[in-house]
N, CA, C and O atoms as CSV, one atom per row, in Angstrom:
chain,resi,resn,atom,element,x,y,z
A,1,UNK,N,N,62.473,6.026,46.388
A,1,UNK,CA,C,62.603,5.976,44.936
A,1,UNK,C,C,61.648,6.960,44.276
A,1,UNK,O,O,62.022,7.647,43.325
A,2,UNK,N,N,60.420,7.032,44.774
A,2,UNK,CA,C,59.427,7.932,44.205
A,2,UNK,C,C,59.865,9.379,44.356
A,2,UNK,O,O,59.646,10.189,43.456
A,3,UNK,N,N,60.475,9.708,45.474
A,3,UNK,CA,C,60.943,11.075,45.712
A,3,UNK,C,C,62.028,11.442,44.706
A,3,UNK,O,O,62.050,12.568,44.209
A,4,UNK,N,N,62.911,10.528,44.405
A,4,UNK,CA,C,63.984,10.779,43.440
A,4,UNK,C,C,63.400,11.071,42.064
A,4,UNK,O,O,63.869,11.976,41.374
A,5,UNK,N,N,62.407,10.333,41.666
A,5,UNK,CA,C,61.767,10.539,40.365
A,5,UNK,C,C,61.072,11.895,40.329
A,5,UNK,O,O,61.203,12.625,39.346
A,6,UNK,N,N,60.346,12.240,41.370
A,6,UNK,CA,C,59.646,13.523,41.426
A,6,UNK,C,C,60.638,14.680,41.368
A,6,UNK,O,O,60.417,15.653,40.646
A,7,UNK,N,N,61.727,14.578,42.124
A,7,UNK,CA,C,62.740,15.632,42.124
A,7,UNK,C,C,63.384,15.736,40.740
A,7,UNK,O,O,63.593,16.839,40.235
A,8,UNK,N,N,63.692,14.615,40.139
A,8,UNK,CA,C,64.311,14.631,38.812
A,8,UNK,C,C,63.393,15.278,37.783
A,8,UNK,O,O,63.857,16.057,36.950
A,9,UNK,N,N,62.120,14.975,37.824
A,9,UNK,CA,C,61.170,15.576,36.899
A,9,UNK,C,C,61.003,17.068,37.156
A,9,UNK,O,O,60.858,17.847,36.214
A,10,UNK,N,N,61.023,17.466,38.411
A,10,UNK,CA,C,60.908,18.881,38.757
A,10,UNK,C,C,62.101,19.664,38.239
A,10,UNK,O,O,61.935,20.756,37.697
A,11,UNK,N,N,63.284,19.131,38.396
A,11,UNK,CA,C,64.492,19.794,37.922
A,11,UNK,C,C,64.468,19.885,36.402
A,11,UNK,O,O,64.840,20.913,35.835
A,12,UNK,N,N,64.041,18.839,35.751
A,12,UNK,CA,C,63.970,18.821,34.292
A,12,UNK,C,C,62.966,19.847,33.797
A,12,UNK,O,O,63.223,20.514,32.795
A,13,UNK,N,N,61.845,19.992,34.458
A,13,UNK,CA,C,60.818,20.938,34.049
A,13,UNK,C,C,61.290,22.373,34.198
A,13,UNK,O,O,60.841,23.246,33.455
A,14,UNK,N,N,62.181,22.636,35.136
A,14,UNK,CA,C,62.667,23.990,35.382
A,14,UNK,C,C,63.879,24.344,34.533
A,14,UNK,O,O,64.246,25.516,34.449
A,15,UNK,N,N,64.498,23.374,33.912
A,15,UNK,CA,C,65.694,23.676,33.141
A,15,UNK,C,C,65.317,24.427,31.865
A,15,UNK,O,O,64.273,24.160,31.270
A,16,UNK,N,N,66.165,25.361,31.448
A,16,UNK,CA,C,65.837,26.161,30.272
A,16,UNK,C,C,65.871,25.317,29.007
A,16,UNK,O,O,66.634,24.357,28.895
A,17,UNK,N,N,65.030,25.697,28.067
A,17,UNK,CA,C,65.029,25.020,26.773
A,17,UNK,C,C,66.063,25.699,25.888
A,17,UNK,O,O,66.609,26.741,26.250
A,18,UNK,N,N,66.324,25.128,24.768
A,18,UNK,CA,C,67.317,25.701,23.854
A,18,UNK,C,C,66.653,26.740,22.957
A,18,UNK,O,O,65.441,26.687,22.746
A,19,UNK,N,N,67.422,27.679,22.430
A,19,UNK,CA,C,66.856,28.654,21.495
A,19,UNK,C,C,66.282,27.934,20.267
A,19,UNK,O,O,66.877,26.974,19.777
A,20,UNK,N,N,65.148,28.388,19.781
A,20,UNK,CA,C,64.488,27.706,18.659
A,20,UNK,C,C,65.069,28.126,17.302
A,20,UNK,O,O,64.370,28.699,16.466
A,21,UNK,N,N,66.337,27.836,17.104
A,21,UNK,CA,C,67.040,28.258,15.895
A,21,UNK,C,C,66.373,27.692,14.644
A,21,UNK,O,O,66.160,28.421,13.675
A,22,UNK,N,N,66.047,26.417,14.653
A,22,UNK,CA,C,65.440,25.794,13.469
A,22,UNK,C,C,64.081,26.413,13.160
A,22,UNK,O,O,63.780,26.704,12.002
A,23,UNK,N,N,63.261,26.615,14.186
A,23,UNK,CA,C,61.935,27.181,13.976
A,23,UNK,C,C,62.023,28.604,13.430
A,23,UNK,O,O,61.254,28.979,12.545
A,24,UNK,N,N,62.953,29.389,13.952
A,24,UNK,CA,C,63.130,30.760,13.461
A,24,UNK,C,C,63.638,30.776,12.022
A,24,UNK,O,O,63.228,31.622,11.227
A,25,UNK,N,N,64.515,29.858,11.691
A,25,UNK,CA,C,65.028,29.774,10.322
A,25,UNK,C,C,63.910,29.407,9.352
A,25,UNK,O,O,63.788,30.005,8.284
A,26,UNK,N,N,63.098,28.427,9.724
A,26,UNK,CA,C,61.970,28.014,8.876
A,26,UNK,C,C,60.999,29.174,8.698
A,26,UNK,O,O,60.521,29.424,7.591
A,27,UNK,N,N,60.708,29.881,9.783
A,27,UNK,CA,C,59.781,31.010,9.711
A,27,UNK,C,C,60.340,32.119,8.829
A,27,UNK,O,O,59.609,32.717,8.040
A,28,UNK,N,N,61.622,32.390,8.959
A,28,UNK,CA,C,62.248,33.431,8.154
A,28,UNK,C,C,62.195,33.086,6.664
A,28,UNK,O,O,61.891,33.941,5.832
A,29,UNK,N,N,62.488,31.848,6.344
A,29,UNK,CA,C,62.438,31.412,4.942
A,29,UNK,C,C,61.018,31.450,4.394
A,29,UNK,O,O,60.802,31.852,3.251
A,30,UNK,N,N,60.053,31.034,5.201
A,30,UNK,CA,C,58.652,31.051,4.762
A,30,UNK,C,C,58.174,32.484,4.551
A,30,UNK,O,O,57.429,32.756,3.609
A,31,UNK,N,N,58.594,33.393,5.413
A,31,UNK,CA,C,58.228,34.795,5.263
A,31,UNK,C,C,58.850,35.366,3.984
A,31,UNK,O,O,58.199,36.119,3.259
A,32,UNK,N,N,60.076,35.016,3.714
A,32,UNK,CA,C,60.728,35.440,2.477
A,32,UNK,C,C,60.029,34.890,1.242
A,32,UNK,O,O,59.879,35.595,0.244
A,33,UNK,N,N,59.604,33.642,1.306
A,33,UNK,CA,C,58.891,33.037,0.175
A,33,UNK,C,C,57.542,33.726,-0.043
A,33,UNK,O,O,57.122,33.935,-1.181
A,34,UNK,N,N,56.874,34.073,1.046
A,34,UNK,CA,C,55.597,34.786,0.926
A,34,UNK,C,C,55.821,36.166,0.306
A,34,UNK,O,O,55.044,36.610,-0.538
A,35,UNK,N,N,56.875,36.827,0.728
A,35,UNK,CA,C,57.206,38.147,0.174
A,35,UNK,C,C,57.496,38.018,-1.318
A,35,UNK,O,O,57.052,38.844,-2.116
A,36,UNK,N,N,58.243,36.976,-1.693
A,36,UNK,CA,C,58.578,36.750,-3.099
A,36,UNK,C,C,57.335,36.430,-3.931
A,36,UNK,O,O,57.303,36.701,-5.131
A,37,UNK,N,N,56.320,35.856,-3.296
A,37,UNK,CA,C,55.065,35.540,-3.990
A,37,UNK,C,C,54.136,36.749,-4.039
A,37,UNK,O,O,52.985,36.635,-4.459
A,38,UNK,N,N,54.638,37.906,-3.609
A,38,UNK,CA,C,53.874,39.158,-3.602
A,38,UNK,C,C,52.703,39.122,-2.627
A,38,UNK,O,O,51.663,39.739,-2.854
A,39,UNK,N,N,52.899,38.382,-1.536
A,39,UNK,CA,C,51.854,38.278,-0.510
A,39,UNK,C,C,51.498,39.609,0.134
A,39,UNK,O,O,50.335,39.804,0.488
A,40,UNK,N,N,52.448,40.545,0.308
A,40,UNK,CA,C,52.032,41.819,0.891
A,40,UNK,C,C,50.942,42.525,0.078
A,40,UNK,O,O,50.169,43.317,0.616
A,41,UNK,N,N,50.891,42.230,-1.209
A,41,UNK,CA,C,49.864,42.825,-2.073
A,41,UNK,C,C,48.605,41.973,-2.124
A,41,UNK,O,O,47.498,42.489,-1.966
A,42,UNK,N,N,48.766,40.667,-2.345
A,42,UNK,CA,C,47.624,39.789,-2.620
A,42,UNK,C,C,47.058,39.081,-1.394
A,42,UNK,O,O,45.938,38.573,-1.447
A,43,UNK,N,N,47.790,39.036,-0.309
A,43,UNK,CA,C,47.316,38.387,0.922
A,43,UNK,C,C,47.839,39.199,2.111
A,43,UNK,O,O,48.529,38.685,2.991
A,44,UNK,N,N,47.486,40.472,2.100
A,44,UNK,CA,C,48.054,41.419,3.059
A,44,UNK,C,C,47.774,41.035,4.513
A,44,UNK,O,O,48.667,41.131,5.354
A,45,UNK,N,N,46.554,40.605,4.819
A,45,UNK,CA,C,46.225,40.263,6.209
A,45,UNK,C,C,47.053,39.082,6.704
A,45,UNK,O,O,47.591,39.107,7.811
A,46,UNK,N,N,47.148,38.058,5.878
A,46,UNK,CA,C,47.899,36.873,6.263
A,46,UNK,C,C,49.393,37.183,6.368
A,46,UNK,O,O,50.079,36.703,7.271
A,47,UNK,N,N,49.883,37.996,5.427
A,47,UNK,CA,C,51.296,38.363,5.467
A,47,UNK,C,C,51.595,39.201,6.710
A,47,UNK,O,O,52.615,39.000,7.370
A,48,UNK,N,N,50.722,40.120,7.019
A,48,UNK,CA,C,50.908,40.955,8.209
A,48,UNK,C,C,50.931,40.081,9.475
A,48,UNK,O,O,51.754,40.294,10.365
A,49,UNK,N,N,50.021,39.097,9.547
A,49,UNK,CA,C,49.999,38.191,10.699
A,49,UNK,C,C,51.317,37.415,10.799
A,49,UNK,O,O,51.860,37.238,11.889
A,50,UNK,N,N,51.819,36.958,9.655
A,50,UNK,CA,C,53.084,36.221,9.641
A,50,UNK,C,C,54.227,37.104,10.127
A,50,UNK,O,O,55.068,36.667,10.914
A,51,UNK,N,N,54.253,38.331,9.660
A,51,UNK,CA,C,55.297,39.265,10.050
A,51,UNK,C,C,55.222,39.584,11.543
A,51,UNK,O,O,56.248,39.643,12.221
A,52,UNK,N,N,54.017,39.786,12.046
A,52,UNK,CA,C,53.830,40.057,13.482
A,52,UNK,C,C,54.278,38.874,14.336
A,52,UNK,O,O,54.959,39.054,15.345
A,53,UNK,N,N,53.894,37.662,13.928
A,53,UNK,CA,C,54.305,36.477,14.681
A,53,UNK,C,C,55.825,36.312,14.654
A,53,UNK,O,O,56.425,35.886,15.641
A,54,UNK,N,N,56.441,36.649,13.526
A,54,UNK,CA,C,57.898,36.544,13.453
A,54,UNK,C,C,58.552,37.557,14.393
A,54,UNK,O,O,59.515,37.231,15.088
A,55,UNK,N,N,58.032,38.779,14.414
A,55,UNK,CA,C,58.554,39.787,15.341
A,55,UNK,C,C,58.397,39.330,16.793
A,55,UNK,O,O,59.295,39.522,17.613
A,56,UNK,N,N,57.253,38.726,17.099
A,56,UNK,CA,C,57.018,38.220,18.455
A,56,UNK,C,C,58.003,37.100,18.788
A,56,UNK,O,O,58.500,37.015,19.911
A,57,UNK,N,N,58.279,36.252,17.812
A,57,UNK,CA,C,59.228,35.153,18.031
A,57,UNK,C,C,60.616,35.692,18.336
A,57,UNK,O,O,61.290,35.212,19.247
A,58,UNK,N,N,61.040,36.688,17.573
A,58,UNK,CA,C,62.361,37.268,17.803
A,58,UNK,C,C,62.433,37.959,19.166
A,58,UNK,O,O,63.435,37.848,19.873
A,59,UNK,N,N,61.375,38.665,19.525
A,59,UNK,CA,C,61.353,39.340,20.830
A,59,UNK,C,C,61.397,38.318,21.967
A,59,UNK,O,O,62.107,38.511,22.953
A,60,UNK,N,N,60.639,37.236,21.825
A,60,UNK,CA,C,60.627,36.196,22.858
A,60,UNK,C,C,61.995,35.525,22.967
A,60,UNK,O,O,62.447,35.200,24.065
A,61,UNK,N,N,62.645,35.322,21.836
A,61,UNK,CA,C,63.988,34.734,21.883
A,61,UNK,C,C,64.941,35.677,22.623
A,61,UNK,O,O,65.782,35.228,23.402
A,62,UNK,N,N,64.810,36.961,22.380
A,62,UNK,CA,C,65.653,37.938,23.067
A,62,UNK,C,C,65.448,37.923,24.572
A,62,UNK,O,O,66.374,38.198,25.335
A,63,UNK,N,N,64.226,37.598,25.000
A,63,UNK,CA,C,63.923,37.487,26.442
A,63,UNK,C,C,64.267,36.103,26.985
A,63,UNK,O,O,64.069,35.830,28.169
A,64,UNK,N,N,64.774,35.246,26.133
A,64,UNK,CA,C,65.077,33.855,26.443
A,64,UNK,C,C,63.829,33.069,26.836
A,64,UNK,O,O,63.900,32.124,27.621
A,65,UNK,N,N,62.695,33.467,26.285
A,65,UNK,CA,C,61.433,32.745,26.466
A,65,UNK,C,C,61.284,31.836,25.249
A,65,UNK,O,O,60.499,32.106,24.341
A,66,UNK,N,N,62.050,30.764,25.257
A,66,UNK,CA,C,62.218,29.941,24.071
A,66,UNK,C,C,60.964,29.173,23.666
A,66,UNK,O,O,60.755,28.915,22.481
A,67,UNK,N,N,60.140,28.812,24.622
A,67,UNK,CA,C,58.903,28.116,24.270
A,67,UNK,C,C,57.970,29.040,23.488
A,67,UNK,O,O,57.389,28.637,22.480
A,68,UNK,N,N,57.831,30.275,23.955
A,68,UNK,CA,C,56.994,31.258,23.248
A,68,UNK,C,C,57.616,31.582,21.895
A,68,UNK,O,O,56.901,31.715,20.901
A,69,UNK,N,N,58.919,31.709,21.847
A,69,UNK,CA,C,59.605,32.000,20.585
A,69,UNK,C,C,59.353,30.905,19.562
A,69,UNK,O,O,59.080,31.192,18.396
A,70,UNK,N,N,59.441,29.676,19.982
A,70,UNK,CA,C,59.217,28.552,19.062
A,70,UNK,C,C,57.771,28.532,18.571
A,70,UNK,O,O,57.524,28.323,17.384
A,71,UNK,N,N,56.827,28.744,19.467
A,71,UNK,CA,C,55.413,28.737,19.076
A,71,UNK,C,C,55.117,29.887,18.111
A,71,UNK,O,O,54.437,29.691,17.103
A,72,UNK,N,N,55.617,31.067,18.410
A,72,UNK,CA,C,55.388,32.216,17.529
A,72,UNK,C,C,56.036,32.001,16.168
A,72,UNK,O,O,55.475,32.398,15.146
A,73,UNK,N,N,57.201,31.383,16.145
A,73,UNK,CA,C,57.869,31.094,14.873
A,73,UNK,C,C,57.055,30.094,14.053
A,73,UNK,O,O,56.937,30.241,12.837
A,74,UNK,N,N,56.499,29.088,14.707
A,74,UNK,CA,C,55.656,28.122,13.982
A,74,UNK,C,C,54.403,28.797,13.435
A,74,UNK,O,O,53.975,28.502,12.320
A,75,UNK,N,N,53.813,29.702,14.215
A,75,UNK,CA,C,52.640,30.433,13.746
A,75,UNK,C,C,53.005,31.327,12.562
A,75,UNK,O,O,52.232,31.445,11.611
A,76,UNK,N,N,54.167,31.948,12.617
A,76,UNK,CA,C,54.627,32.776,11.518
A,76,UNK,C,C,54.789,31.956,10.244
A,76,UNK,O,O,54.365,32.377,9.168
A,77,UNK,N,N,55.397,30.794,10.370
A,77,UNK,CA,C,55.594,29.940,9.201
A,77,UNK,C,C,54.259,29.514,8.603
A,77,UNK,O,O,54.097,29.520,7.382
A,78,UNK,N,N,53.312,29.148,9.441
A,78,UNK,CA,C,51.992,28.736,8.940
A,78,UNK,C,C,51.285,29.903,8.258
A,78,UNK,O,O,50.703,29.736,7.187
A,79,UNK,N,N,51.334,31.087,8.875
A,79,UNK,CA,C,50.723,32.266,8.263
A,79,UNK,C,C,51.392,32.610,6.933
A,79,UNK,O,O,50.725,32.999,5.974
A,80,UNK,N,N,52.705,32.463,6.886
A,80,UNK,CA,C,53.448,32.752,5.651
A,80,UNK,C,C,53.046,31.796,4.541
A,80,UNK,O,O,52.856,32.210,3.397
A,81,UNK,N,N,52.918,30.521,4.874
A,81,UNK,CA,C,52.519,29.541,3.869
A,81,UNK,C,C,51.113,29.839,3.334
A,81,UNK,O,O,50.855,29.718,2.136
A,82,UNK,N,N,50.217,30.228,4.238
A,82,UNK,CA,C,48.863,30.592,3.824
A,82,UNK,C,C,48.902,31.828,2.927
A,82,UNK,O,O,48.228,31.871,1.898
A,83,UNK,N,N,49.683,32.824,3.311
A,83,UNK,CA,C,49.790,34.043,2.518
A,83,UNK,C,C,50.340,33.753,1.117
A,83,UNK,O,O,49.833,34.269,0.121
A,84,UNK,N,N,51.370,32.930,1.058
A,84,UNK,CA,C,51.944,32.575,-0.232
A,84,UNK,C,C,50.949,31.828,-1.099
A,84,UNK,O,O,50.847,32.081,-2.299
A,85,UNK,N,N,50.211,30.903,-0.489
A,85,UNK,CA,C,49.217,30.127,-1.240
A,85,UNK,C,C,48.112,31.036,-1.763
A,85,UNK,O,O,47.704,30.906,-2.917
A,86,UNK,N,N,47.625,31.948,-0.937
A,86,UNK,CA,C,46.579,32.885,-1.374
A,86,UNK,C,C,47.081,33.784,-2.495
A,86,UNK,O,O,46.307,34.156,-3.377
A,87,UNK,N,N,48.336,34.132,-2.477
A,87,UNK,CA,C,48.897,35.001,-3.495
A,87,UNK,C,C,48.932,34.333,-4.858
A,87,UNK,O,O,48.894,35.006,-5.888
A,88,UNK,N,N,49.003,33.030,-4.863
A,88,UNK,CA,C,49.099,32.285,-6.115
A,88,UNK,C,C,47.741,31.967,-6.738
A,88,UNK,O,O,47.671,31.439,-7.848
A,89,UNK,N,N,46.679,32.285,-6.032
A,89,UNK,CA,C,45.331,31.977,-6.556
A,89,UNK,C,C,44.940,32.909,-7.680
A,89,UNK,O,O,43.845,32.789,-8.230
């Protein structure tokens, strides 16, 4: 019984994850909102970081490295939110 559980967990760990469509959509919208808040002017460093993370997310998705893509998309969204908030100060 223990062997069956170990094998099942091993197979599950090796199976591919799904593309992070929701995370990429959220990141894209957050980046757009930051751009609309004039973040490239008022929070250039944060906006640049958001843009870089979004590019990394898209590249990782293209390589089917979905875990990295999802993480980079979440980082992009967080950076975008920070950039937008700084722009409004």
